[in-house]
BAVO-964805 format. One record per residue (C-alpha): residue in three letters; x, y, z. Coordinates in steps of 0.2 Angstrom, whole numbers, padded with zeros to 4 digits, always signed. Layout:
REM BAVO-964805
ALAXYZ...
//
This chain:
REM BAVO-964805
GLU+0000+0000+0000GLU+0006+0017-0004ALA+0004+0032+0008SER-0010+0039-0003GLY-0021+0024+0001ARG-0019+0018-0017TRP-0013+0000-0021ARG-0004-0005-0037VAL-0004-0023-0043LYS+0006-0031-0056LEU-0004-0043-0067GLU+0003-0059-0075ASP+0004-0050-0092GLY+0015-0037-0085SER+0002-0023-0085GLU-0001-0014-0068VAL-0018-0009-0061GLU-0020+0004-0047PHE-0035+0006-0036GLU-0040+0014-0019SER-0040+0005-0003SER-0058+0010-0001ASN-0063-0001-0015LEU-0055-0017-0006VAL-0067-0030+0001ALA-0061-0041+0015LEU-0060-0059+0009ASP-0072-0065+0023ALA-0085-0052+0017VAL-0086-0061+0000LYS-0101-0072+0000GLU-0101-0090-0006THR-0115-0093-0018ALA-0124-0109-0025THR-0129-0110-0043ARG-0147-0115-0047TYR-0158-0115-0062LEU-0176-0110-0066PRO-0185-0114-0082GLU-0192-0100-0093CYS-0206-0112-0098ILE-0213-0128-0092GLY-0221-0137-0107ASN-0229-0123-0118ARG-0232-0112-0102ARG-0221-0097-0098VAL-0217-0097-0080LEU-0205-0082-0079GLU-0208-0064-0086ASN-0193-0054-0091GLU-0193-0037-0082GLY-0176-0031-0090ASN-0158-0030-0084GLY-0158-0048-0079ILE-0173-0047-0068TYR-0187-0060-0070LYS-0203-0061-0061VAL-0212-0078-0057ILE-0229-0079-0065GLU-0232-0097-0061GLN-0247-0099-0049ARG-0239-0113-0039GLY-0221-0106-0039ILE-0206-0114-0047GLY-0194-0126-0039TYR-0175-0123-0042ARG-0165-0136-0052MET-0147-0141-0049SER-0144-0141-0068PRO-0154-0135-0084ASP-0165-0151-0083LEU-0183-0151-0077ALA-0180-0168-0068ASP-0165-0162-0058ARG-0174-0154-0044ASP-0165-0146-0029PRO-0165-0160-0016THR-0170-0147-0003GLY-0186-0142-0012PHE-0180-0124-0013ALA-0192-0114-0023VAL-0198-0097-0028SER-0216-0091-0026LEU-0228-0082-0037HIS-0223-0064-0040CYS-0205-0067-0033VAL-0192-0058-0042VAL-0175-0066-0046HIS-0159-0060-0055GLY-0149-0070-0067GLU-0143-0074-0084VAL-0154-0084-0097SER-0147-0096-0109GLU-0156-0109-0119GLY-0172-0107-0110TRP-0165-0108-0092LEU-0162-0094-0080ARG-0145-0096-0070VAL-0146-0089-0053GLN-0132-0086-0040ILE-0140-0088-0023PRO-0130-0083-0007LYS-0127-0099+0003GLU-0134-0092+0019ASN-0151-0090+0010MET-0151-0109+0005PRO-0162-0120+0016LEU-0154-0132+0027ASN-0168-0145+0028ARG-0177-0155+0015TYR-0195-0148+0010ARG-0208-0155-0001PHE-0217-0144-0013GLY-0230-0146-0028
//
């Protein structure tokens, strides 16, 4: 650290990056996440509505269970789900919304749902 509170880091390619110490985040503050998937459609029925900027609203009356992979049969073993009108953020690829969920928000127990 320089006296000015700025840091200079040399990257593998030889270039240097400078940033202020106020932009640093303690490693213990970085949250671990779990990747889960939600289908955009189930059969021919749309279950997520695109609100823009990676935001999607659940429009399925019964809610939607998270999947471990982009496969309808690969349900999250805890039964973790999102309810009608919940809003989630993620990236869509090939009909699936990929969501990063902070691990502290994940259920610890197994639940049953629809």
